[in-house]
Backbone bond lengths (Angstrom), bond angles and torsions (degrees), N, CA, C in turn:
res aa  C-N    CA-C-N  psi(-1)  N-CA   C-N-CA  omega(-1)  CA-C   N-CA-C  phi
1 M - - - 1.462 - - 1.526 110.81 -
2 K 1.368 115.02 -42.09 1.452 120.08 179.91 1.527 110.61 -63.23
3 T 1.351 116.60 -40.19 1.467 121.14 179.43 1.517 111.09 -62.97
4 I 1.347 116.60 -43.05 1.464 121.51 178.93 1.518 110.32 -61.84
5 F 1.370 114.89 -41.62 1.466 119.65 -179.11 1.534 110.38 -62.86
6 I 1.344 115.92 -44.05 1.462 120.55 -179.02 1.529 110.69 -63.65
7 K 1.352 116.00 -42.90 1.459 119.84 178.41 1.526 111.32 -62.06
8 S 1.341 115.74 -42.86 1.459 120.44 179.73 1.525 111.03 -63.13
9 L 1.352 114.60 -42.39 1.459 119.21 179.14 1.524 110.80 -62.47
10 C 1.330 116.35 -41.22 1.465 120.53 178.35 1.525 111.53 -61.75
11 L 1.357 116.21 -42.22 1.462 120.32 179.12 1.518 111.20 -63.21
12 I 1.351 116.04 -40.30 1.459 120.48 179.49 1.521 110.34 -64.53
13 L 1.331 116.14 -44.20 1.463 120.61 -179.80 1.524 111.28 -63.81
14 L 1.330 115.61 -39.78 1.462 119.59 177.59 1.523 111.23 -63.73
15 A 1.329 116.05 -42.19 1.463 120.82 178.91 1.519 110.81 -62.89
16 M 1.360 115.46 -43.14 1.457 119.84 179.07 1.520 111.00 -64.22
17 A 1.335 115.52 -38.50 1.465 119.68 178.07 1.516 110.61 -63.83
18 G 1.338 116.15 -40.44 1.457 120.83 177.97 1.510 111.82 -63.73
19 M 1.349 115.58 -41.04 1.453 119.76 178.94 1.517 111.03 -64.92
20 T 1.343 115.92 -40.76 1.451 119.71 179.49 1.519 111.44 -63.30
21 A 1.351 114.48 -42.87 1.458 118.71 179.91 1.514 111.15 -63.85
22 S 1.350 115.24 -43.87 1.456 118.74 -177.29 1.515 111.76 -68.19
23 A 1.348 116.83 -24.47 1.455 121.10 -178.16 1.527 111.73 -91.41
24 Q 1.326 118.17 -3.18 1.458 121.16 -177.18 1.517 110.27 -62.30
25 T 1.319 116.63 131.75 1.453 122.10 177.64 1.520 109.68 -126.62
26 F 1.326 114.64 152.97 1.460 119.54 175.98 1.520 108.50 -155.63
27 E 1.331 115.57 168.30 1.461 121.20 -176.96 1.522 109.70 -125.89
28 V 1.322 115.92 133.77 1.456 122.34 176.31 1.529 108.67 -137.05
29 D 1.331 116.20 125.04 1.472 121.80 177.35 1.523 112.85 52.75
30 G 1.318 115.93 40.41 1.454 120.59 174.78 1.515 115.82 81.73
31 I 1.331 117.67 3.93 1.459 121.42 178.64 1.524 109.44 -115.57
32 N 1.323 116.69 132.44 1.463 122.06 179.22 1.525 109.99 -89.30
33 Y 1.328 114.94 140.56 1.466 120.55 -179.80 1.522 110.00 -129.50
34 R 1.327 114.70 149.34 1.463 121.76 174.35 1.524 107.94 -123.27
35 V 1.335 115.76 131.60 1.461 120.22 -179.22 1.525 109.86 -70.52
36 L 1.317 116.48 127.31 1.460 121.98 174.90 1.521 110.74 -91.63
37 S 1.332 116.16 -44.34 1.461 120.83 -179.90 1.526 109.60 -149.97
38 Q 1.326 115.44 119.30 1.458 119.56 174.84 1.521 109.92 -67.79
39 A 1.332 115.91 -41.00 1.464 120.25 -176.95 1.525 111.56 -62.72
40 E 1.345 115.90 -42.16 1.463 119.95 -178.45 1.520 112.78 -90.01
41 G 1.336 115.87 -10.81 1.458 119.99 179.38 1.511 113.51 66.29
42 T 1.356 116.70 49.41 1.461 121.18 -178.37 1.526 110.99 -123.25
43 V 1.327 115.45 147.17 1.462 121.76 177.86 1.522 109.47 -136.59
44 E 1.338 114.95 162.81 1.453 121.76 170.99 1.523 108.95 -121.57
45 V 1.318 116.72 155.51 1.453 121.17 174.41 1.522 107.99 -72.70
46 A 1.329 116.15 131.01 1.462 121.74 -175.82 1.532 110.61 -105.45
47 R 1.309 115.77 171.91 1.468 123.29 -176.84 1.522 111.01 -56.10
48 G 1.321 114.90 136.17 1.455 121.07 177.39 1.509 111.02 -163.24
49 E 1.317 116.36 174.58 1.457 122.09 175.13 1.520 107.52 -100.07
50 Y 1.318 116.47 98.05 1.459 121.44 -174.24 1.529 110.02 -110.10
51 S 1.335 115.15 148.73 1.462 119.28 179.70 1.519 109.99 -149.98
52 G 1.341 115.71 166.17 1.447 120.97 178.33 1.513 113.10 70.75
53 D 1.325 115.47 -148.78 1.463 122.13 179.80 1.528 108.90 -96.10
54 V 1.329 116.54 114.81 1.465 121.89 -175.56 1.523 110.31 -107.51
55 I 1.327 116.26 131.00 1.463 122.17 175.96 1.521 108.45 -114.60
56 I 1.320 115.60 119.08 1.461 121.49 177.94 1.530 108.04 -89.67
57 P 1.314 118.92 115.97 1.467 120.09 -177.19 1.525 111.73 -70.78
58 P 1.335 117.26 155.43 1.467 120.08 177.25 1.523 112.95 -63.50
59 S 1.343 115.83 -30.72 1.462 120.42 179.50 1.517 109.48 -146.70
60 V 1.310 115.35 161.67 1.459 121.37 -179.01 1.524 109.33 -144.28
61 A 1.323 116.93 143.33 1.464 121.74 -179.30 1.523 109.86 -106.12
62 Y 1.334 115.08 135.16 1.469 119.87 177.98 1.525 109.60 -151.41
63 D 1.311 115.14 131.50 1.457 121.60 176.08 1.530 112.02 53.29
64 G 1.321 115.12 41.53 1.450 120.28 176.00 1.513 116.17 79.51
65 K 1.337 117.18 10.10 1.464 120.55 -177.63 1.514 109.83 -130.78
66 D 1.328 116.43 140.73 1.463 121.89 176.09 1.525 110.19 -93.92
67 Y 1.328 115.95 135.83 1.463 122.17 179.58 1.531 109.78 -122.88
68 A 1.315 117.00 138.59 1.461 122.15 172.26 1.523 108.91 -84.16
69 V 1.318 116.42 133.37 1.469 120.88 179.25 1.525 107.50 -90.79
70 T 1.331 117.37 105.97 1.462 121.23 -172.11 1.527 114.62 -111.25
71 A 1.324 118.04 -8.53 1.469 118.96 -174.13 1.523 111.55 -151.70
72 I 1.326 113.99 155.24 1.466 122.22 165.93 1.514 105.85 -103.46
73 G 1.317 118.21 119.49 1.458 121.87 -174.13 1.517 113.30 -70.30
74 D 1.323 115.50 165.13 1.464 121.41 175.70 1.531 109.63 -53.49
75 V 1.317 116.44 136.70 1.475 125.74 176.82 1.530 113.80 52.04
76 A 1.320 117.89 23.66 1.470 120.30 -175.53 1.530 112.52 -59.28
77 F 1.328 117.08 -41.60 1.467 121.26 -177.76 1.527 111.85 -114.10
78 V 1.300 118.18 15.17 1.459 120.74 -172.37 1.533 111.45 -55.44
79 E 1.347 114.71 131.48 1.460 122.74 177.34 1.525 113.65 59.15
80 C 1.331 117.61 27.43 1.473 120.28 173.32 1.530 107.29 -82.69
81 R 1.302 115.86 83.66 1.461 121.61 -169.10 1.520 113.89 -70.71
82 N 1.342 118.28 -15.72 1.458 121.33 179.28 1.531 112.65 -100.14
83 L 1.324 116.52 6.13 1.463 120.77 175.06 1.526 108.55 -74.22
84 T 1.347 117.42 127.86 1.464 120.27 -177.15 1.525 113.25 -109.51
85 S 1.332 118.07 -32.48 1.463 120.08 175.71 1.520 109.38 -155.25
86 V 1.326 115.14 157.08 1.458 120.06 178.14 1.522 109.14 -143.08
87 S 1.320 115.59 133.94 1.459 122.06 176.95 1.516 108.26 -119.67
88 M 1.349 116.58 127.79 1.462 120.59 -175.31 1.520 108.93 -138.61
89 P 1.328 117.72 78.40 1.468 121.24 -169.75 1.518 115.96 -65.17
90 S 1.339 118.88 -25.56 1.471 119.44 -175.70 1.520 113.69 -113.69
91 V 1.324 117.47 -3.59 1.467 121.49 -176.84 1.528 110.33 -67.05
92 E 1.342 116.13 133.95 1.464 121.68 -179.34 1.524 113.21 -106.96
93 T 1.337 117.23 -24.14 1.464 121.15 -176.76 1.520 110.00 -133.57
94 I 1.330 115.37 133.79 1.461 120.97 174.42 1.519 107.39 -112.73
95 G 1.315 116.90 121.84 1.454 122.66 -169.93 1.518 115.06 -78.17
96 Y 1.311 114.08 175.59 1.461 124.00 -178.76 1.532 110.74 -57.86
97 N 1.340 116.02 128.71 1.466 122.15 176.29 1.521 113.11 57.50
98 A 1.314 117.39 23.67 1.464 120.52 -171.41 1.527 113.22 -57.51
99 F 1.337 116.93 -42.19 1.462 120.67 -177.73 1.534 111.51 -119.45
100 H 1.291 117.23 18.81 1.471 120.87 -178.50 1.532 110.92 -53.20
101 G 1.326 115.21 130.25 1.456 119.81 173.41 1.512 115.49 74.67
102 C 1.332 117.92 16.78 1.475 120.41 174.71 1.527 107.12 -80.37
103 M 1.307 116.15 82.87 1.460 122.38 -166.48 1.523 114.40 -64.65
104 N 1.349 118.08 -24.96 1.456 121.41 -176.88 1.526 113.27 -108.58
105 L 1.320 117.06 11.29 1.459 121.23 176.52 1.524 109.17 -73.51
106 T 1.343 116.44 116.67 1.465 120.25 -178.03 1.520 112.53 -102.86
107 N 1.340 117.26 -27.82 1.457 119.68 -174.73 1.524 110.72 -141.98
108 A 1.338 115.73 134.83 1.456 121.69 175.46 1.523 107.99 -131.49
109 S 1.331 116.75 112.67 1.458 121.73 179.43 1.520 108.78 -95.27
110 M 1.332 116.89 118.52 1.468 120.64 -173.88 1.519 110.73 -143.19
111 P 1.334 117.88 66.34 1.468 121.92 -173.70 1.518 115.57 -67.93
112 S 1.335 117.90 -20.61 1.467 120.72 -176.45 1.523 113.60 -107.30
113 V 1.329 116.69 -1.19 1.465 120.05 -175.37 1.524 111.18 -66.35
114 I 1.333 115.56 128.75 1.463 122.28 178.87 1.526 111.07 -101.34
115 K 1.330 116.85 -36.40 1.462 121.06 -177.22 1.522 110.35 -130.81
116 V 1.333 115.46 129.92 1.457 122.33 171.88 1.528 106.74 -110.39
117 D 1.311 116.59 113.73 1.467 120.59 -172.21 1.531 111.69 -77.59
118 D 1.336 115.02 174.85 1.462 122.29 -176.63 1.535 111.93 -54.98
119 M 1.317 115.76 135.19 1.463 124.56 173.60 1.532 113.94 59.94
120 A 1.316 117.18 20.05 1.472 120.59 -171.91 1.528 112.73 -57.76
121 F 1.331 117.30 -43.53 1.464 121.21 -178.78 1.525 111.29 -117.52
122 D 1.298 116.85 22.50 1.462 121.17 -179.50 1.535 110.90 -54.63
123 N 1.337 114.89 132.94 1.466 121.56 174.18 1.527 113.08 63.56
124 C 1.336 116.53 32.73 1.475 120.97 170.53 1.523 106.35 -90.77
125 Q 1.311 116.31 85.84 1.458 121.09 -165.28 1.524 114.66 -78.59
126 S 1.343 118.11 -0.28 1.459 120.90 176.71 1.531 112.51 -113.52
127 L 1.333 117.38 0.19 1.465 121.26 -177.90 1.521 109.74 -67.38
128 L 1.347 116.63 124.18 1.457 121.12 -170.56 1.520 114.55 -92.08
129 S 1.330 117.72 -39.42 1.459 119.74 -177.92 1.525 109.68 -151.27
130 V 1.321 114.95 158.56 1.463 121.23 179.50 1.512 108.64 -128.68
131 D 1.342 116.17 120.16 1.459 122.47 178.06 1.520 107.31 -123.43
132 L 1.337 115.96 111.49 1.462 121.60 -175.09 1.526 109.15 -124.33
133 P 1.332 118.04 75.75 1.466 120.24 -173.06 1.519 115.16 -66.93
134 A 1.353 117.91 -22.03 1.468 120.55 -176.57 1.522 113.50 -112.01
135 A 1.315 118.09 -9.25 1.465 121.27 -172.60 1.527 112.17 -68.82
136 T 1.326 115.72 143.88 1.461 121.87 175.50 1.523 112.41 -118.94
137 M 1.330 117.76 -13.72 1.461 120.27 -175.68 1.524 110.69 -142.15
138 I 1.351 115.80 127.77 1.458 123.41 174.96 1.524 107.44 -115.28
139 G 1.319 117.65 121.65 1.458 122.20 -173.64 1.519 114.22 -78.12
140 D 1.337 115.69 175.00 1.459 122.77 -179.88 1.538 110.09 -60.22
141 G 1.322 115.84 129.84 1.462 120.39 175.86 1.514 114.75 62.26
142 A 1.325 118.01 19.66 1.464 121.18 -171.71 1.522 113.22 -57.68
143 F 1.330 117.17 -38.43 1.464 121.29 -178.74 1.531 111.26 -124.26
144 S 1.302 117.77 24.08 1.467 120.46 -176.92 1.527 111.05 -62.98
145 F 1.324 115.08 142.20 1.466 123.92 177.61 1.530 113.22 62.36
146 C 1.333 116.54 28.36 1.468 120.53 169.09 1.525 105.90 -87.17
147 R 1.296 117.16 84.17 1.464 122.53 -162.41 1.524 115.01 -72.73
148 V 1.353 119.31 -19.76 1.464 119.04 179.08 1.526 111.48 -106.52
149 L 1.316 117.06 3.54 1.460 121.27 176.79 1.530 108.97 -60.22
150 S 1.347 116.42 123.71 1.465 118.64 -172.91 1.519 114.00 -110.80
151 S 1.340 118.20 -26.57 1.462 119.54 -179.77 1.519 110.64 -141.79
152 I 1.334 114.80 147.50 1.463 121.93 -178.18 1.521 107.63 -133.46
153 D 1.329 116.52 122.38 1.459 121.22 178.78 1.525 108.30 -123.62
154 M 1.317 116.82 113.60 1.466 121.72 -176.95 1.521 108.82 -142.85
155 P 1.326 117.40 75.54 1.473 121.94 -170.27 1.516 115.66 -65.80
156 L 1.344 118.50 -24.15 1.462 120.84 -176.46 1.524 113.70 -108.91
157 V 1.318 117.43 -2.00 1.470 120.48 -176.54 1.518 110.59 -63.85
158 K 1.335 115.11 130.58 1.463 121.57 178.37 1.526 112.12 -105.69
159 T 1.331 116.70 -29.99 1.463 120.90 -177.42 1.514 110.56 -126.00
160 I 1.338 115.38 124.82 1.463 122.41 174.15 1.516 106.60 -114.86
161 G 1.321 117.04 118.31 1.456 122.01 -172.11 1.517 114.38 -73.40
162 N 1.321 115.03 173.56 1.461 121.84 177.27 1.535 110.04 -58.79
163 N 1.328 116.30 134.14 1.470 122.62 175.95 1.532 113.14 56.78
164 A 1.326 117.14 24.68 1.465 120.71 -174.53 1.527 112.51 -56.03
165 F 1.336 116.72 -40.98 1.464 121.06 -179.19 1.534 110.31 -121.06
166 L 1.296 116.09 34.69 1.463 122.88 -178.28 1.530 111.43 -56.36
167 F 1.334 115.43 126.10 1.468 122.79 178.28 1.527 112.80 53.42
168 C 1.315 115.86 37.97 1.468 120.46 164.97 1.517 105.45 -83.59
169 S 1.303 115.51 77.76 1.464 121.62 -163.29 1.519 114.24 -69.07
170 S 1.339 118.60 -17.12 1.464 120.77 -177.95 1.525 113.99 -98.62
171 V 1.330 117.27 -0.95 1.467 120.07 -178.70 1.521 109.86 -62.92
172 A 1.353 115.00 121.37 1.459 120.04 179.11 1.517 111.87 -104.93
173 S 1.337 116.88 -27.73 1.462 119.38 -178.01 1.525 110.99 -141.87
174 V 1.339 114.95 146.37 1.455 122.30 179.46 1.524 108.31 -135.75
175 S 1.341 117.22 130.45 1.459 121.31 174.99 1.520 108.49 -115.89
176 M 1.334 116.36 115.90 1.469 121.31 -177.28 1.525 109.56 -146.18
177 P 1.330 119.03 60.47 1.466 122.20 -171.56 1.520 115.48 -67.90
178 S 1.340 118.36 -15.13 1.466 120.83 -176.90 1.521 113.48 -108.74
179 V 1.321 117.24 2.06 1.468 120.38 -171.63 1.527 112.34 -64.37
180 R 1.332 115.51 142.67 1.464 122.45 177.07 1.527 111.74 -114.39
181 T 1.336 115.67 -39.82 1.464 120.32 -176.02 1.513 110.34 -124.53
182 I 1.327 116.02 125.34 1.459 122.69 175.43 1.526 106.53 -115.92
183 G 1.315 116.87 118.19 1.456 121.73 -171.04 1.515 114.68 -76.54
184 D 1.324 115.36 172.72 1.465 122.03 177.61 1.534 109.64 -56.83
185 G 1.326 115.72 132.02 1.462 119.90 175.38 1.520 114.65 61.50
186 A 1.319 117.86 20.80 1.469 121.12 -172.72 1.524 112.98 -55.71
187 F 1.334 116.57 -41.60 1.464 120.61 -178.75 1.535 110.96 -120.42
188 L 1.293 117.15 21.92 1.462 121.09 -179.51 1.531 109.88 -59.94
189 G 1.322 115.64 131.15 1.463 119.88 177.17 1.513 114.52 80.91
190 C 1.346 117.75 16.99 1.468 120.69 172.98 1.528 107.39 -84.22
191 F 1.303 115.67 79.11 1.456 122.22 -167.72 1.530 113.38 -62.55
192 D 1.334 117.92 -30.71 1.459 120.86 -175.13 1.525 113.83 -95.48
193 L 1.310 117.93 3.88 1.462 121.35 -179.91 1.527 109.34 -68.67
194 T 1.342 116.40 119.92 1.464 120.17 -175.13 1.529 113.23 -105.57
195 T 1.337 116.61 -31.54 1.466 120.99 -175.69 1.518 109.92 -129.17
196 L 1.324 115.49 138.12 1.458 120.90 -178.98 1.518 109.78 -130.72
197 E 1.321 115.63 126.03 1.461 122.04 178.73 1.519 108.21 -110.73
198 M 1.343 116.78 117.10 1.457 121.86 -179.49 1.522 108.67 -107.22
199 P 1.347 118.22 99.52 1.468 120.23 -177.27 1.522 112.29 -67.40
200 A 1.314 116.20 160.01 1.466 121.40 -179.55 1.524 112.27 -64.76
201 S 1.337 117.33 -17.62 1.468 121.47 -179.08 1.528 112.82 -70.05
202 V 1.331 118.30 -17.87 1.468 121.40 -176.20 1.530 110.58 -68.43
203 T 1.332 115.69 126.88 1.466 121.28 177.10 1.522 112.82 -114.17
204 T 1.328 116.79 -15.54 1.461 120.87 -179.05 1.514 110.32 -142.07
205 V 1.332 116.24 127.83 1.457 122.39 170.70 1.519 106.38 -122.09
206 G 1.324 116.95 117.38 1.465 121.71 -174.27 1.512 113.46 -71.66
207 N 1.318 114.58 166.22 1.458 121.30 178.49 1.524 110.95 -59.80
208 S 1.320 115.72 133.90 1.472 123.13 177.31 1.523 112.95 57.45
209 A 1.323 116.94 27.73 1.466 120.67 -178.79 1.523 112.48 -58.22
210 F 1.351 116.41 -32.41 1.463 120.42 -177.96 1.527 111.48 -125.60
211 A 1.312 116.42 30.05 1.465 120.45 176.71 1.526 109.89 -71.26
212 H 1.322 115.24 149.73 1.470 121.92 178.58 1.525 111.70 56.95
213 C 1.320 114.70 43.99 1.474 122.24 171.34 1.527 106.61 -117.76
214 P 1.328 118.09 69.92 1.468 121.26 -168.65 1.518 115.04 -70.83
215 S 1.341 118.24 -14.17 1.463 120.58 -176.66 1.526 113.27 -88.73
216 L 1.334 117.64 -2.33 1.465 120.18 179.79 1.529 110.43 -59.19
217 R 1.337 114.58 126.80 1.456 119.68 179.62 1.525 112.46 -124.64
218 A 1.329 117.52 -20.10 1.464 120.77 179.80 1.524 109.26 -140.90
219 I 1.331 115.41 124.89 1.460 121.65 178.89 1.523 107.66 -125.50
220 Y 1.323 116.00 123.39 1.466 121.85 -178.44 1.522 108.96 -109.52
221 C 1.311 116.20 114.40 1.458 122.12 178.05 1.526 109.26 -108.16
222 H 1.337 116.44 130.81 1.463 120.12 -174.92 1.529 113.35 -110.97
223 W 1.340 117.33 15.62 1.462 120.24 175.81 1.525 110.11 -79.97
224 E 1.306 116.90 132.78 1.457 120.23 171.00 1.528 110.02 -71.26
225 A 1.341 115.73 -37.58 1.469 121.91 172.71 1.523 106.73 -110.19
226 P 1.330 118.59 112.09 1.463 121.08 -172.30 1.526 113.03 -60.23
227 L 1.323 114.96 139.50 1.459 121.85 177.85 1.524 108.97 -82.53
228 Q 1.325 117.47 122.78 1.455 120.56 177.25 1.525 108.99 -82.19
229 C 1.337 115.89 135.40 1.467 120.41 -177.20 1.519 109.50 -161.11
230 E 1.310 115.78 177.05 1.462 122.08 176.25 1.522 108.00 -121.67
231 A 1.341 114.98 66.86 1.460 121.12 -173.90 1.522 113.67 -68.22
232 G 1.336 116.85 -19.57 1.462 119.78 173.82 1.511 115.34 82.70
233 F 1.328 118.02 26.70 1.466 119.58 179.53 1.528 111.06 -58.57
234 D 1.327 116.59 136.76 1.454 121.65 179.00 1.539 110.60 -63.13
235 K 1.312 116.51 152.73 1.461 121.03 177.60 1.525 110.93 -58.90
236 K 1.341 116.33 -35.96 1.462 120.55 178.13 1.530 110.51 -61.97
237 V 1.322 116.35 -38.80 1.463 121.10 178.94 1.526 110.29 -66.97
238 L 1.322 116.23 -43.16 1.466 119.99 179.73 1.524 111.58 -60.93
239 R 1.333 117.68 -30.80 1.467 121.72 -179.75 1.520 112.25 -82.95
240 R 1.348 117.39 -39.67 1.467 120.53 -167.79 1.522 114.38 -102.19
241 A 1.299 117.89 -31.07 1.464 120.17 -175.04 1.528 110.78 -75.57
242 T 1.333 114.65 156.53 1.463 120.61 174.56 1.521 108.59 -105.38
243 L 1.326 115.21 127.22 1.456 121.50 177.07 1.521 108.32 -95.64
244 H 1.326 116.13 118.57 1.460 122.17 -179.93 1.531 108.93 -101.39
245 I 1.326 116.09 126.26 1.469 121.16 -173.56 1.528 110.09 -131.36
246 P 1.325 118.31 161.73 1.472 120.51 179.82 1.530 112.40 -60.90
247 S 1.306 115.06 151.05 1.461 121.11 179.93 1.529 110.84 -59.98
248 G 1.329 115.02 134.10 1.461 120.74 176.79 1.511 115.23 83.00
249 T 1.350 118.53 11.81 1.473 120.32 -176.12 1.534 113.56 -113.99
250 K 1.328 117.48 5.43 1.472 118.73 -173.89 1.526 112.20 -60.69
251 E 1.297 117.59 -38.06 1.465 120.07 -179.89 1.525 111.09 -60.33
252 A 1.344 116.36 -40.52 1.466 120.60 179.55 1.525 110.84 -68.78
253 Y 1.332 117.61 -41.48 1.471 120.92 -179.67 1.524 111.01 -68.49
254 D 1.320 116.60 -30.22 1.467 120.07 178.60 1.526 112.62 -67.68
255 K 1.335 117.25 -12.15 1.457 121.42 -178.82 1.527 113.00 -109.03
256 A 1.327 116.95 -2.65 1.466 120.27 -173.56 1.523 111.43 -115.36
257 E 1.326 115.58 139.22 1.465 121.32 175.44 1.527 109.93 -89.40
258 P 1.334 115.73 144.67 1.469 128.61 1.54 1.526 113.10 -91.80
259 W 1.317 117.27 5.58 1.458 122.22 -170.02 1.519 112.63 -65.09
260 R 1.305 116.97 -32.17 1.470 120.17 -178.83 1.533 111.59 -65.45
261 S 1.336 116.43 -17.79 1.465 120.28 -176.84 1.527 113.06 -85.69
262 F 1.329 117.31 -7.73 1.466 119.45 177.82 1.532 109.93 -73.17
263 R 1.321 115.02 134.80 1.458 119.67 -179.70 1.527 111.21 -75.53
264 N 1.335 116.35 -34.45 1.473 121.35 -176.36 1.529 109.83 -113.90
265 I 1.339 115.67 110.04 1.456 121.07 179.42 1.525 108.49 -124.98
266 E 1.325 116.10 126.98 1.463 120.33 -179.81 1.534 109.91 -128.72
267 E 1.326 115.18 136.02 1.449 120.06 175.97 1.521 110.11 -82.62
268 M 1.335 116.00 134.21 1.463 121.06 178.12 1.533 109.60 -78.08
269 Q 1.318 115.74 142.26 1.461 120.47 -179.82 1.528 110.28 -94.17
C-alpha cells in the first residue's frame, strides 16, 4: 500500500511539474511568450497589449535556452486596436480569437501558418488581403466581418469552416484550388465576389455558402458528376451569371440542384 501511495504521489508531482512548465511565461523585447513544451523547446505568443508593427521572431532565448516560436496563442492580440501589422515567419498555428477586433490591422504575413483557428481574425476591419501559402485549415468565422478584405489566396487549404469569410463584403477574388470542404455560410455576404472557381476536389458545399453574393457573374465547376448542395445562390445570380461546366456534362447539371436553376450554362472546351 505504501509503495502504491509513493508511486501515486510521484505521478501527481510529475503532472504538477508538467503543468507548471507548460504554464511558464516570460517576456522578451515587449512580446509575451508561453512555454508549450520544454522538451521540444517551443513557445507561443501570449496575451499582451501590442501596437504598431509587430515582428514575431522565429526563435527567442530566455534563461539560457532557445525556444522556437510556433504558435499565436488564444486571444493573444485580442482587441489590440493600435496594432497595424504583424509578421510571423515561423508560426504554424494561430489560436482562437487571436486577433479578434484588431480594427487597424492592415497586413498579416504568415508564410508558415498551417491552421487558422476559429474567429482568429474576426472583425479585423482594416485587413486588406490574406495570403496563406502553407495553410490547410481555416476555422469557423476565422475572417468574418473583415469588410475591406479584397483578395484571398490559399492554394493548399482543404477545409474552410462555417462562416469563415462571412460578410467580407469587399472580396473580389478567391483562390482555393485544393479545397475539399466549404462550410455553411463560408462566403455569405461577399457582395463584391464576381468569379467563383469550384475545383473537382470539393466534396462538400455547406448551406448558404454563397448566399448574398449578388455580384457573381462567372462560376466554374469542374465536377464531371455535379455535386448537389444548397449553396444559396441569389435569384439574381441564377438569372445573370454564367455557369461553366466540363464538356459533355450539361445533361447531368440540368438534373442537379442548384445548377439546374442557372439560366446560362456553357460547357467548357
